[in-house]
N, C-alpha and C positions, 0 to 999 in steps of 0.2 A: 503496500500498501503505501503511494508515495503522497506523502502527510500534503508538499507544499506543488503539487500538481497543479491544482484549481485556483490558486490563487493568483492574482491578477502580475501580472509585465512585472508591476509599480512596484505591488507591493513585497517582491521578490527581488530587488535589486535599492528599494528600501533596507532590506532588512540587511541586505551582502554590507553595504556604507554604512550601514547602522556597525554590526560588526567589528568591521578592521573599524575605523573612530573608537569605536572601544575597546577594542586591542589592547592601540593604539599609546591610547589613557592610562589603560590600563601597567604598560609592560614603562610605559615614562615610569607614572607611579611606582611604578617595585625599583627603579633607579635614585630616583633624586629622595623615596621617602621610602619605605619598607615594602616587602608582598603584607600585612595584614592592610596597605589602602586600596592595593592595589587587589588585590579576588574582594574588598567593599565594592572596590569602583562596579569589576566584574558585576555581581548581584544584585545592584542598582538598576545598568540597568540592562541583567538578564529577566527583575520584572515587568518592565518595561514592552523587551521584545518575547515574555511570554504570553502578557495582557495582549498582544497584536495577533499573535498565531490563536490565539485561542476566540478572536472578536473579528476577523476575518471573515471566513467563513459566514458566519451571520449578518456582516452588511452588507459581502456579492453575494445572495440568494441572485435567486434566476429571481427579477426589478420583471411588474408588468410599468405602463404607465399612472400606474396608476401616486401618489405625490405626496399623499396621505403613510402605501405600503412604504414603499422610499424612504422616511423623515423618522416612519416607530421603527422598521430596518434597523437603519445608524444608529437612533436612542438604544435599543434593543444595544448589542454590537457598545458599545460606549458604558453602558453598566456595568456589560460582564468581563471585559475589561481592567475597568474603578475594582471591577471584589475582587480581581485576578493581584492586581499587582497591588491593594492593599490586606489579600490572605499568605502571600508571598513576601513582602516583607516583615509582616508577623514572625513568616517562620526563620526567616534573617536574624531578626532579631532577637528571636527565640531562642533561635539555635544555634549562633554565629558570636561566639564568643570573648573574641580579638574584633569584635567591627570595628567596624574606625565611619563612626554614621555621617559625618563633612562629607567624605568619602562615597557612603551612600545615597543621603541625596548629591553630589556631584553624579556622581552617572547615574541617577536616575531618574532626575537635568536634562543630563549632553540626552540621551536615551530621544527621551522622552520631543522636545524638541528638536531634535535629529527628527528624527521621523516626521514631525508635521510641515516640517519644513519639509520636507523631500517628500512630500503629501500631497504637498498645496503646488506646489511648481508644474509651470503645466509644460508640457513634453508641444 
């Protein structure tokens, strides 16, 4: 089963660029600060990435030309993404003892901003 087979091309491109950017940032933090900061940035970004992966199939369902159906699907996808991000953040805070909170928030913010910018670009 290909998880990303049904994803639109712009989502695949955005996820690839986002993962590369986060890995570069994490590698930089590893050399500048420490391993815990790098892992915290990756975990913060991973919360957003997994939220996107689980919400995209809901947002990109087969749509009618009915505007209300499109809006409802988009809102459902956002709710799913927010719930997943909140649950994953809770798990990270609960189970990762060496967490660097500022790095986690930085990774979360970079991933959220980057994904929003990538999706708002017109090709």
